[in-house]
All heavy atoms as TSV, in Angstrom:
chain	resi	resn	atom	element	x	y	z
A	1	MET	N	N	119.992	103.069	134.587
A	1	MET	CA	C	119.617	102.699	133.255
A	1	MET	C	C	118.783	101.470	133.243
A	1	MET	O	O	119.136	100.505	133.936
A	1	MET	CB	C	120.874	102.493	132.356
A	1	MET	CG	C	120.627	102.017	131.001
A	1	MET	SD	S	122.123	101.881	130.009
A	1	MET	CE	C	122.772	103.527	129.984
A	2	GLN	N	N	117.641	101.467	132.541
A	2	GLN	CA	C	116.761	100.251	132.519
A	2	GLN	C	C	116.329	100.038	131.051
A	2	GLN	O	O	116.066	101.028	130.322
A	2	GLN	CB	C	115.556	100.500	133.356
A	2	GLN	CG	C	115.819	100.490	134.801
A	2	GLN	CD	C	114.564	100.633	135.668
A	2	GLN	OE1	O	113.616	101.181	135.223
A	2	GLN	NE2	N	114.616	100.069	136.858
A	3	ALA	N	N	116.226	98.775	130.670
A	3	ALA	CA	C	115.916	98.462	129.332
A	3	ALA	C	C	115.052	97.089	129.297
A	3	ALA	O	O	115.083	96.383	130.249
A	3	ALA	CB	C	117.097	98.245	128.459
A	4	THR	N	N	114.422	96.842	128.208
A	4	THR	CA	C	113.805	95.605	127.931
A	4	THR	C	C	114.292	95.101	126.566
A	4	THR	O	O	114.710	95.872	125.714
A	4	THR	CB	C	112.286	95.689	128.015
A	4	THR	OG1	O	111.824	96.649	127.060
A	4	THR	CG2	C	111.785	96.100	129.336
A	5	LYS	N	N	114.069	93.808	126.396
A	5	LYS	CA	C	114.394	93.240	125.122
A	5	LYS	C	C	113.700	93.946	123.960
A	5	LYS	O	O	112.567	94.249	124.047
A	5	LYS	CB	C	114.012	91.721	125.141
A	5	LYS	CG	C	114.326	91.034	123.842
A	5	LYS	CD	C	113.893	89.574	123.996
A	5	LYS	CE	C	114.139	88.818	122.671
A	5	LYS	NZ	N	113.689	87.475	122.711
A	6	GLY	N	N	114.457	94.289	122.933
A	6	GLY	CA	C	113.915	95.033	121.793
A	6	GLY	C	C	114.217	96.505	121.799
A	6	GLY	O	O	114.032	97.187	120.824
A	7	ASP	N	N	114.553	97.117	122.986
A	7	ASP	CA	C	114.974	98.445	123.063
A	7	ASP	C	C	116.313	98.623	122.283
A	7	ASP	O	O	116.953	97.715	121.933
A	7	ASP	CB	C	115.164	98.928	124.528
A	7	ASP	CG	C	113.898	99.116	125.277
A	7	ASP	OD1	O	112.810	99.236	124.544
A	7	ASP	OD2	O	113.882	99.162	126.486
A	8	ARG	N	N	116.649	99.913	122.063
A	8	ARG	CA	C	117.933	100.237	121.340
A	8	ARG	C	C	118.851	100.914	122.329
A	8	ARG	O	O	118.522	101.824	123.044
A	8	ARG	CB	C	117.632	101.143	120.159
A	8	ARG	CG	C	118.860	101.479	119.387
A	8	ARG	CD	C	118.479	101.749	117.917
A	8	ARG	NE	N	117.748	100.682	117.212
A	8	ARG	CZ	C	118.228	99.653	116.637
A	8	ARG	NH1	N	119.582	99.476	116.639
A	8	ARG	NH2	N	117.506	98.726	116.075
A	9	LEU	N	N	120.126	100.383	122.312
A	9	LEU	CA	C	121.215	101.082	123.128
A	9	LEU	C	C	121.938	101.958	122.201
A	9	LEU	O	O	122.368	101.471	121.149
A	9	LEU	CB	C	122.116	99.957	123.704
A	9	LEU	CG	C	123.217	100.474	124.562
A	9	LEU	CD1	C	122.726	101.133	125.812
A	9	LEU	CD2	C	124.180	99.331	124.905
A	10	VAL	N	N	122.057	103.165	122.620
A	10	VAL	CA	C	122.811	104.180	121.840
A	10	VAL	C	C	124.034	104.690	122.637
A	10	VAL	O	O	123.874	105.057	123.812
A	10	VAL	CB	C	121.901	105.355	121.480
A	10	VAL	CG1	C	122.636	106.386	120.651
A	10	VAL	CG2	C	120.617	104.917	120.708
A	11	ILE	N	N	125.188	104.640	122.054
A	11	ILE	CA	C	126.383	105.127	122.675
A	11	ILE	C	C	126.871	106.370	121.897
A	11	ILE	O	O	127.207	106.271	120.682
A	11	ILE	CB	C	127.487	104.036	122.728
A	11	ILE	CG1	C	126.875	102.827	123.485
A	11	ILE	CG2	C	128.704	104.639	123.324
A	11	ILE	CD1	C	127.889	101.733	123.593
A	12	ARG	N	N	126.881	107.555	122.613
A	12	ARG	CA	C	127.320	108.790	121.981
A	12	ARG	C	C	128.775	108.665	121.679
A	12	ARG	O	O	129.555	108.039	122.380
A	12	ARG	CB	C	127.003	109.928	122.937
A	12	ARG	CG	C	125.569	110.146	123.140
A	12	ARG	CD	C	125.386	111.359	124.122
A	12	ARG	NE	N	124.141	111.301	124.773
A	12	ARG	CZ	C	123.867	110.840	125.991
A	12	ARG	NH1	N	124.806	110.384	126.685
A	12	ARG	NH2	N	122.710	110.930	126.464
A	13	SER	N	N	129.218	109.410	120.641
A	13	SER	CA	C	130.690	109.454	120.323
A	13	SER	C	C	131.416	110.300	121.320
A	13	SER	O	O	130.878	111.278	121.710
A	13	SER	CB	C	130.880	109.920	118.908
A	13	SER	OG	O	130.374	111.261	118.803
A	14	ALA	N	N	132.629	109.886	121.621
A	14	ALA	CA	C	133.434	110.654	122.538
A	14	ALA	C	C	134.090	111.845	121.875
A	14	ALA	O	O	134.540	112.792	122.536
A	14	ALA	CB	C	134.429	109.790	123.150
A	15	HIS	N	N	134.233	111.779	120.527
A	15	HIS	CA	C	134.881	112.784	119.742
A	15	HIS	C	C	133.982	113.238	118.608
A	15	HIS	O	O	133.188	112.526	118.195
A	15	HIS	CB	C	136.173	112.304	119.182
A	15	HIS	CG	C	137.141	111.796	120.243
A	15	HIS	ND1	N	137.165	110.504	120.698
A	15	HIS	CD2	C	138.085	112.479	120.947
A	15	HIS	CE1	C	138.088	110.387	121.652
A	15	HIS	NE2	N	138.657	111.569	121.899
A	16	VAL	N	N	134.229	114.528	118.126
A	16	VAL	CA	C	133.394	115.122	117.126
A	16	VAL	C	C	133.287	114.240	115.844
A	16	VAL	O	O	132.206	114.118	115.278
A	16	VAL	CB	C	133.895	116.515	116.805
A	16	VAL	CG1	C	133.026	117.145	115.677
A	16	VAL	CG2	C	133.714	117.408	118.077
A	17	ASP	N	N	134.399	113.717	115.453
A	17	ASP	CA	C	134.437	112.971	114.138
A	17	ASP	C	C	134.000	111.498	114.249
A	17	ASP	O	O	133.919	110.814	113.232
A	17	ASP	CB	C	135.820	112.988	113.605
A	17	ASP	CG	C	136.260	114.433	113.178
A	17	ASP	OD1	O	135.338	115.268	112.987
A	17	ASP	OD2	O	137.468	114.768	113.071
A	18	GLU	N	N	133.652	111.002	115.429
A	18	GLU	CA	C	133.316	109.646	115.593
A	18	GLU	C	C	131.757	109.493	115.416
A	18	GLU	O	O	131.054	110.367	115.845
A	18	GLU	CB	C	133.720	109.088	116.946
A	18	GLU	CG	C	135.214	109.005	117.083
A	18	GLU	CD	C	135.576	108.452	118.463
A	18	GLU	OE1	O	134.733	108.244	119.318
A	18	GLU	OE2	O	136.825	108.241	118.700
A	19	ALA	N	N	131.349	108.325	114.879
A	19	ALA	CA	C	129.988	108.047	114.697
A	19	ALA	C	C	129.335	107.613	116.012
A	19	ALA	O	O	130.032	107.073	116.899
A	19	ALA	CB	C	129.836	106.897	113.690
A	20	VAL	N	N	128.061	107.814	116.118
A	20	VAL	CA	C	127.264	107.273	117.258
A	20	VAL	C	C	127.055	105.801	116.999
A	20	VAL	O	O	126.821	105.408	115.843
A	20	VAL	CB	C	125.917	108.030	117.364
A	20	VAL	CG1	C	125.048	107.368	118.377
A	20	VAL	CG2	C	126.123	109.534	117.676
A	21	ARG	N	N	127.188	104.960	117.997
A	21	ARG	CA	C	126.969	103.544	117.813
A	21	ARG	C	C	125.709	103.146	118.492
A	21	ARG	O	O	125.299	103.589	119.526
A	21	ARG	CB	C	128.150	102.780	118.427
A	21	ARG	CG	C	128.216	101.315	118.035
A	21	ARG	CD	C	129.556	100.713	118.264
A	21	ARG	NE	N	129.663	99.455	117.596
A	21	ARG	CZ	C	130.211	98.358	118.054
A	21	ARG	NH1	N	130.796	98.444	119.204
A	21	ARG	NH2	N	130.201	97.210	117.345
A	22	ASP	N	N	124.893	102.224	117.768
A	22	ASP	CA	C	123.661	101.743	118.357
A	22	ASP	C	C	123.442	100.303	118.047
A	22	ASP	O	O	124.070	99.800	117.121
A	22	ASP	CB	C	122.504	102.638	117.864
A	22	ASP	CG	C	122.270	102.368	116.340
A	22	ASP	OD1	O	123.135	102.665	115.551
A	22	ASP	OD2	O	121.118	101.942	116.082
A	23	GLY	N	N	122.559	99.705	118.790
A	23	GLY	CA	C	122.229	98.285	118.548
A	23	GLY	C	C	120.962	97.889	119.318
A	23	GLY	O	O	120.553	98.567	120.229
A	24	GLU	N	N	120.417	96.744	118.828
A	24	GLU	CA	C	119.233	96.234	119.464
A	24	GLU	C	C	119.607	95.391	120.726
A	24	GLU	O	O	120.511	94.545	120.668
A	24	GLU	CB	C	118.504	95.352	118.463
A	24	GLU	CG	C	117.227	94.712	119.068
A	24	GLU	CD	C	116.499	93.796	118.125
A	24	GLU	OE1	O	117.038	93.602	117.000
A	24	GLU	OE2	O	115.539	93.262	118.500
A	25	ILE	N	N	118.872	95.591	121.785
A	25	ILE	CA	C	119.109	94.852	123.021
A	25	ILE	C	C	118.370	93.502	122.842
A	25	ILE	O	O	117.188	93.503	122.694
A	25	ILE	CB	C	118.638	95.597	124.282
A	25	ILE	CG1	C	119.450	96.896	124.468
A	25	ILE	CG2	C	118.653	94.736	125.502
A	25	ILE	CD1	C	118.973	97.810	125.519
A	26	LEU	N	N	119.166	92.431	122.883
A	26	LEU	CA	C	118.592	91.088	122.680
A	26	LEU	C	C	118.282	90.353	124.036
A	26	LEU	O	O	117.368	89.577	124.071
A	26	LEU	CB	C	119.593	90.261	121.862
A	26	LEU	CG	C	119.989	90.767	120.536
A	26	LEU	CD1	C	120.992	89.930	119.860
A	26	LEU	CD2	C	118.809	90.913	119.649
A	27	GLU	N	N	119.117	90.693	125.041
A	27	GLU	CA	C	118.970	90.084	126.362
A	27	GLU	C	C	119.257	91.123	127.398
A	27	GLU	O	O	120.245	91.953	127.194
A	27	GLU	CB	C	119.862	88.882	126.505
A	27	GLU	CG	C	119.629	87.767	125.545
A	27	GLU	CD	C	120.584	86.697	125.688
A	27	GLU	OE1	O	121.300	86.546	126.795
A	27	GLU	OE2	O	120.797	85.864	124.717
A	28	VAL	N	N	118.599	91.009	128.504
A	28	VAL	CA	C	118.804	91.897	129.689
A	28	VAL	C	C	119.252	90.975	130.819
A	28	VAL	O	O	118.537	90.063	131.224
A	28	VAL	CB	C	117.582	92.658	130.125
A	28	VAL	CG1	C	117.830	93.515	131.307
A	28	VAL	CG2	C	117.169	93.600	128.961
A	29	HIS	N	N	120.447	91.167	131.331
A	29	HIS	CA	C	120.976	90.239	132.407
A	29	HIS	C	C	120.943	90.807	133.797
A	29	HIS	O	O	121.166	90.028	134.754
A	29	HIS	CB	C	122.459	89.805	132.080
A	29	HIS	CG	C	122.430	88.874	130.896
A	29	HIS	ND1	N	122.253	87.491	131.035
A	29	HIS	CD2	C	122.611	89.119	129.551
A	29	HIS	CE1	C	122.395	86.944	129.812
A	29	HIS	NE2	N	122.525	87.875	128.961
A	30	GLY	N	N	120.638	92.049	133.913
A	30	GLY	CA	C	120.635	92.650	135.296
A	30	GLY	C	C	119.176	92.639	135.823
A	30	GLY	O	O	118.218	92.325	135.099
A	31	GLU	N	N	119.114	92.901	137.099
A	31	GLU	CA	C	117.729	92.948	137.750
A	31	GLU	C	C	117.010	94.195	137.381
A	31	GLU	O	O	117.553	95.266	137.219
A	31	GLU	CB	C	117.885	92.931	139.284
A	31	GLU	CG	C	118.466	91.605	139.820
A	31	GLU	CD	C	118.571	91.622	141.297
A	31	GLU	OE1	O	117.765	92.303	141.998
A	31	GLU	OE2	O	119.367	90.875	141.839
A	32	ASN	N	N	115.636	94.027	137.144
A	32	ASN	CA	C	114.741	95.168	136.831
A	32	ASN	C	C	115.241	95.932	135.615
A	32	ASN	O	O	115.074	97.164	135.627
A	32	ASN	CB	C	114.602	96.028	138.076
A	32	ASN	CG	C	114.017	95.330	139.202
A	32	ASN	OD1	O	113.066	94.530	139.109
A	32	ASN	ND2	N	114.570	95.557	140.402
A	33	GLY	N	N	115.714	95.283	134.584
A	33	GLY	CA	C	116.111	95.960	133.335
A	33	GLY	C	C	117.519	96.597	133.383
A	33	GLY	O	O	117.879	97.303	132.507
A	34	ALA	N	N	118.266	96.311	134.408
A	34	ALA	CA	C	119.617	96.921	134.525
A	34	ALA	C	C	120.630	96.186	133.630
A	34	ALA	O	O	120.462	94.979	133.272
A	34	ALA	CB	C	120.158	96.912	135.911
A	35	PRO	N	N	121.810	96.806	133.346
A	35	PRO	CA	C	122.835	96.089	132.591
A	35	PRO	C	C	123.392	94.964	133.362
A	35	PRO	O	O	123.209	94.958	134.548
A	35	PRO	CB	C	123.826	97.243	132.308
A	35	PRO	CG	C	123.150	98.509	132.639
A	35	PRO	CD	C	122.028	98.153	133.533
A	36	PRO	N	N	124.167	94.068	132.693
A	36	PRO	CA	C	124.676	94.165	131.318
A	36	PRO	C	C	123.541	93.649	130.367
A	36	PRO	O	O	122.561	93.008	130.781
A	36	PRO	CB	C	125.744	93.181	131.330
A	36	PRO	CG	C	125.454	92.159	132.399
A	36	PRO	CD	C	124.686	92.961	133.494
A	37	TYR	N	N	123.821	94.014	129.096
A	37	TYR	CA	C	122.911	93.668	127.987
A	37	TYR	C	C	123.654	92.939	126.879
A	37	TYR	O	O	124.827	93.249	126.666
A	37	TYR	CB	C	122.299	94.959	127.369
A	37	TYR	CG	C	121.618	95.840	128.304
A	37	TYR	CD1	C	122.010	97.239	128.333
A	37	TYR	CD2	C	120.607	95.498	129.119
A	37	TYR	CE1	C	121.461	98.106	129.269
A	37	TYR	CE2	C	120.020	96.336	130.021
A	37	TYR	CZ	C	120.424	97.716	130.108
A	37	TYR	OH	O	119.836	98.554	130.960
A	38	VAL	N	N	122.939	91.991	126.188
A	38	VAL	CA	C	123.528	91.465	124.975
A	38	VAL	C	C	122.936	92.294	123.892
A	38	VAL	O	O	121.690	92.467	123.816
A	38	VAL	CB	C	123.119	89.959	124.793
A	38	VAL	CG1	C	123.558	89.494	123.463
A	38	VAL	CG2	C	123.722	89.123	125.917
A	39	VAL	N	N	123.764	92.876	123.071
A	39	VAL	CA	C	123.423	93.829	122.063
A	39	VAL	C	C	123.903	93.356	120.681
A	39	VAL	O	O	124.962	92.900	120.574
A	39	VAL	CB	C	124.051	95.193	122.334
A	39	VAL	CG1	C	123.694	96.252	121.289
A	39	VAL	CG2	C	123.569	95.765	123.658
A	40	ARG	N	N	123.039	93.488	119.677
A	40	ARG	CA	C	123.438	93.213	118.285
A	40	ARG	C	C	123.648	94.646	117.659
A	40	ARG	O	O	122.724	95.441	117.537
A	40	ARG	CB	C	122.381	92.547	117.496
A	40	ARG	CG	C	122.805	92.296	115.999
A	40	ARG	CD	C	121.805	91.671	115.095
A	40	ARG	NE	N	121.211	90.500	115.678
A	40	ARG	CZ	C	119.851	90.383	115.961
A	40	ARG	NH1	N	119.014	91.335	115.681
A	40	ARG	NH2	N	119.358	89.234	116.480
A	41	TRP	N	N	124.916	94.967	117.352
A	41	TRP	CA	C	125.320	96.223	116.865
A	41	TRP	C	C	124.866	96.521	115.399
A	41	TRP	O	O	125.039	95.588	114.603
A	41	TRP	CB	C	126.801	96.436	117.005
A	41	TRP	CG	C	127.170	96.350	118.496
A	41	TRP	CD1	C	127.839	95.360	119.102
A	41	TRP	CD2	C	126.937	97.388	119.443
A	41	TRP	NE1	N	127.911	95.674	120.437
A	41	TRP	CE2	C	127.415	96.966	120.752
A	41	TRP	CE3	C	126.330	98.651	119.490
A	41	TRP	CZ2	C	127.365	97.567	121.910
A	41	TRP	CZ3	C	126.236	99.310	120.688
A	41	TRP	CH2	C	126.715	98.849	121.878
A	42	SER	N	N	124.325	97.576	115.102
A	42	SER	CA	C	123.754	97.869	113.805
A	42	SER	C	C	124.879	98.019	112.716
A	42	SER	O	O	124.614	97.798	111.545
A	42	SER	CB	C	122.859	99.099	113.836
A	42	SER	OG	O	123.589	100.286	114.192
A	43	ASP	N	N	126.043	98.517	113.175
A	43	ASP	CA	C	127.119	98.722	112.181
A	43	ASP	C	C	127.851	97.432	111.762
A	43	ASP	O	O	128.355	97.428	110.674
A	43	ASP	CB	C	128.113	99.783	112.702
A	43	ASP	CG	C	128.713	99.420	114.068
A	43	ASP	OD1	O	128.293	98.427	114.679
A	43	ASP	OD2	O	129.698	100.093	114.407
A	44	THR	N	N	127.889	96.486	112.636
A	44	THR	CA	C	128.571	95.216	112.299
A	44	THR	C	C	127.708	93.999	112.328
A	44	THR	O	O	128.153	92.964	111.791
A	44	THR	CB	C	129.774	95.004	113.268
A	44	THR	OG1	O	129.269	94.863	114.607
A	44	THR	CG2	C	130.673	96.243	113.243
A	45	GLY	N	N	126.652	94.019	112.978
A	45	GLY	CA	C	125.769	92.802	113.146
A	45	GLY	C	C	126.341	91.873	114.217
A	45	GLY	O	O	125.722	90.953	114.615
A	46	HIS	N	N	127.459	92.250	114.914
A	46	HIS	CA	C	128.085	91.482	115.936
A	46	HIS	C	C	127.250	91.585	117.182
A	46	HIS	O	O	126.728	92.650	117.490
A	46	HIS	CB	C	129.538	92.055	116.201
A	46	HIS	CG	C	130.240	91.288	117.265
A	46	HIS	ND1	N	130.796	89.974	117.090
A	46	HIS	CD2	C	130.504	91.559	118.526
A	46	HIS	CE1	C	131.353	89.651	118.181
A	46	HIS	NE2	N	131.179	90.537	119.126
A	47	GLU	N	N	127.199	90.442	117.963
A	47	GLU	CA	C	126.477	90.432	119.263
A	47	GLU	C	C	127.554	90.373	120.357
A	47	GLU	O	O	128.487	89.596	120.285
A	47	GLU	CB	C	125.554	89.251	119.297
A	47	GLU	CG	C	124.458	89.300	118.287
A	47	GLU	CD	C	123.519	88.079	118.289
A	47	GLU	OE1	O	123.633	87.239	119.249
A	47	GLU	OE2	O	122.760	87.984	117.355
A	48	SER	N	N	127.303	91.207	121.366
A	48	SER	CA	C	128.234	91.179	122.520
A	48	SER	C	C	127.506	91.508	123.796
A	48	SER	O	O	126.548	92.207	123.808
A	48	SER	CB	C	129.416	92.199	122.240
A	48	SER	OG	O	128.921	93.526	122.145
A	49	LEU	N	N	128.124	91.044	124.894
A	49	LEU	CA	C	127.669	91.440	126.217
A	49	LEU	C	C	128.304	92.777	126.518
A	49	LEU	O	O	129.488	92.986	126.408
A	49	LEU	CB	C	128.141	90.396	127.253
A	49	LEU	CG	C	127.676	90.609	128.703
A	49	LEU	CD1	C	126.135	90.478	128.806
A	49	LEU	CD2	C	128.410	89.681	129.615
A	50	THR	N	N	127.414	93.724	126.853
A	50	THR	CA	C	127.814	95.161	126.985
A	50	THR	C	C	127.432	95.693	128.354
A	50	THR	O	O	126.314	95.460	128.881
A	50	THR	CB	C	127.082	95.964	125.869
A	50	THR	OG1	O	127.377	95.377	124.652
A	50	THR	CG2	C	127.589	97.385	125.899
A	51	PHE	N	N	128.450	96.362	128.988
A	51	PHE	CA	C	128.229	97.086	130.191
A	51	PHE	C	C	128.247	98.551	129.815
A	51	PHE	O	O	129.357	99.114	129.776
A	51	PHE	CB	C	129.312	96.738	131.222
A	51	PHE	CG	C	129.290	95.287	131.695
A	51	PHE	CD1	C	129.807	94.294	130.898
A	51	PHE	CD2	C	128.636	94.961	132.888
A	51	PHE	CE1	C	129.799	93.028	131.330
A	51	PHE	CE2	C	128.599	93.697	133.383
A	51	PHE	CZ	C	129.197	92.664	132.582
A	52	PRO	N	N	127.153	99.300	129.538
A	52	PRO	CA	C	127.171	100.600	129.079
A	52	PRO	C	C	127.697	101.543	130.026
A	52	PRO	O	O	127.545	101.452	131.258
A	52	PRO	CB	C	125.694	100.920	128.785
A	52	PRO	CG	C	124.960	99.695	128.967
A	52	PRO	CD	C	125.827	98.693	129.673
A	53	GLY	N	N	128.427	102.574	129.596
A	53	GLY	CA	C	129.071	103.662	130.390
A	53	GLY	C	C	128.119	104.851	130.462
A	53	GLY	O	O	126.987	104.829	129.899
A	54	PRO	N	N	128.581	105.921	130.975
A	54	PRO	CA	C	127.819	107.177	131.118
A	54	PRO	C	C	127.536	107.862	129.771
A	54	PRO	O	O	126.662	108.766	129.743
A	54	PRO	CB	C	128.699	108.058	132.000
A	54	PRO	CG	C	130.071	107.549	131.786
A	54	PRO	CD	C	129.976	106.055	131.643
A	55	ASP	N	N	128.158	107.448	128.713
A	55	ASP	CA	C	127.897	108.083	127.423
A	55	ASP	C	C	126.828	107.348	126.666
A	55	ASP	O	O	126.542	107.566	125.506
A	55	ASP	CB	C	129.213	108.031	126.564
A	55	ASP	CG	C	129.827	106.645	126.375
A	55	ASP	OD1	O	129.402	105.769	127.141
A	55	ASP	OD2	O	130.701	106.517	125.523
A	56	ALA	N	N	126.122	106.381	127.284
A	56	ALA	CA	C	125.110	105.542	126.619
A	56	ALA	C	C	123.725	105.906	127.212
A	56	ALA	O	O	123.578	106.336	128.332
A	56	ALA	CB	C	125.405	104.069	126.864
A	57	TYR	N	N	122.707	105.618	126.342
A	57	TYR	CA	C	121.330	105.694	126.840
A	57	TYR	C	C	120.559	104.697	126.067
A	57	TYR	O	O	120.882	104.200	125.051
A	57	TYR	CB	C	120.780	107.168	126.610
A	57	TYR	CG	C	120.676	107.623	125.164
A	57	TYR	CD1	C	119.504	107.423	124.512
A	57	TYR	CD2	C	121.708	108.227	124.584
A	57	TYR	CE1	C	119.298	107.865	123.191
A	57	TYR	CE2	C	121.575	108.701	123.269
A	57	TYR	CZ	C	120.354	108.514	122.529
A	57	TYR	OH	O	120.271	109.029	121.281
A	58	VAL	N	N	119.305	104.473	126.586
A	58	VAL	CA	C	118.380	103.475	126.009
A	58	VAL	C	C	117.266	104.214	125.335
A	58	VAL	O	O	116.677	105.075	125.992
A	58	VAL	CB	C	117.866	102.499	127.110
A	58	VAL	CG1	C	116.770	101.520	126.595
A	58	VAL	CG2	C	118.930	101.709	127.740
A	59	GLN	N	N	116.964	103.819	124.112
A	59	GLN	CA	C	115.846	104.346	123.459
A	59	GLN	C	C	114.808	103.310	123.529
A	59	GLN	O	O	114.867	102.143	122.974
A	59	GLN	CB	C	116.202	104.608	121.935
A	59	GLN	CG	C	115.131	105.229	121.113
A	59	GLN	CD	C	115.583	105.480	119.734
A	59	GLN	OE1	O	116.479	104.826	119.199
A	59	GLN	NE2	N	114.936	106.437	119.069
A	60	HIS	N	N	113.719	103.595	124.182
A	60	HIS	CA	C	112.642	102.639	124.524
A	60	HIS	C	C	111.621	102.556	123.366
A	60	HIS	O	O	111.324	103.604	122.777
A	60	HIS	CB	C	111.896	102.980	125.783
A	60	HIS	CG	C	112.792	103.046	126.972
A	60	HIS	ND1	N	113.242	101.904	127.670
A	60	HIS	CD2	C	113.393	104.078	127.581
A	60	HIS	CE1	C	114.024	102.258	128.628
A	60	HIS	NE2	N	114.092	103.510	128.656
A	61	PHE	N	N	111.102	101.445	123.142
A	61	PHE	CA	C	110.120	101.169	122.109
A	61	PHE	C	C	108.921	100.483	122.777
A	61	PHE	O	O	109.137	99.777	123.764
A	61	PHE	CB	C	110.648	100.311	120.947
A	61	PHE	CG	C	111.684	100.942	120.154
A	61	PHE	CD1	C	113.016	100.651	120.424
A	61	PHE	CD2	C	111.386	101.937	119.241
A	61	PHE	CE1	C	114.003	101.276	119.656
A	61	PHE	CE2	C	112.380	102.549	118.504
A	61	PHE	CZ	C	113.676	102.235	118.681
A	62	GLU	N	N	107.723	100.623	122.211
A	62	GLU	CA	C	106.572	99.866	122.720
A	62	GLU	C	C	106.746	98.384	122.367
A	62	GLU	O	O	107.169	98.169	121.253
A	62	GLU	CB	C	105.305	100.361	122.190
A	62	GLU	CG	C	104.482	101.132	123.121
A	62	GLU	CD	C	103.133	101.549	122.546
A	62	GLU	OE1	O	102.293	100.651	122.227
A	62	GLU	OE2	O	102.941	102.735	122.351
A	63	HIS	N	N	106.533	97.535	123.250
A	63	HIS	CA	C	106.745	96.088	122.988
A	63	HIS	C	C	105.367	95.402	123.132
A	63	HIS	O	O	104.612	95.600	124.010
A	63	HIS	CB	C	107.721	95.453	124.000
A	63	HIS	CG	C	109.032	96.195	124.024
A	63	HIS	ND1	N	109.897	96.004	123.020
A	63	HIS	CD2	C	109.584	96.961	124.879
A	63	HIS	CE1	C	111.048	96.681	123.221
A	63	HIS	NE2	N	110.806	97.376	124.343
A	64	ASP	N	N	105.211	94.394	122.216
A	64	ASP	CA	C	104.060	93.558	122.291
A	64	ASP	C	C	104.401	92.270	123.007
A	64	ASP	O	O	105.127	91.379	122.423
A	64	ASP	CB	C	103.481	93.237	120.870
A	64	ASP	CG	C	102.285	92.367	120.894
A	64	ASP	OD1	O	101.631	92.221	122.024
A	64	ASP	OD2	O	101.883	91.881	119.869
A	65	ASP	N	N	103.987	92.161	124.257
A	65	ASP	CA	C	104.394	91.038	125.129
A	65	ASP	C	C	103.488	89.805	124.856
A	65	ASP	O	O	103.748	88.748	125.395
A	65	ASP	CB	C	104.345	91.384	126.586
A	65	ASP	CG	C	105.400	92.379	126.962
A	65	ASP	OD1	O	106.372	92.495	126.211
A	65	ASP	OD2	O	105.205	93.154	127.920
A	66	ALA	N	N	102.461	89.915	124.053
A	66	ALA	CA	C	101.542	88.814	123.830
A	66	ALA	C	C	102.283	87.883	122.798
A	66	ALA	O	O	102.877	88.259	121.829
A	66	ALA	CB	C	100.263	89.318	123.236
A	67	GLU	N	N	102.102	86.547	123.215
A	67	GLU	CA	C	102.754	85.513	122.328
A	67	GLU	C	C	101.832	85.241	121.136
A	67	GLU	O	O	100.604	85.186	121.306
A	67	GLU	CB	C	103.021	84.267	123.148
A	67	GLU	CG	C	104.168	84.474	124.123
A	67	GLU	CD	C	104.492	83.160	124.813
A	67	GLU	OE1	O	104.371	82.048	124.232
A	67	GLU	OE2	O	104.897	83.243	125.999
A	68	SER	N	N	102.406	84.945	119.995
A	68	SER	CA	C	101.561	84.655	118.820
A	68	SER	C	C	101.199	83.206	118.789
A	68	SER	O	O	101.885	82.305	119.186
A	68	SER	CB	C	102.369	84.956	117.572
A	68	SER	OG	O	102.748	86.265	117.561
């Protein structure tokens, strides 16, 4: 799994009735985009250091790396 700041981490629900959880990746602490990630969760706004499991994937977005 590889991500960059601004990508979205999505965690699939383990059960049929559970919601999918997602959040914005704020920081990448592993080498070459590997976990762990600091994520701001969309459902609570809480930020946490996250070690994603096999039920997670990264939704990549185009990033503008140029500074304003």
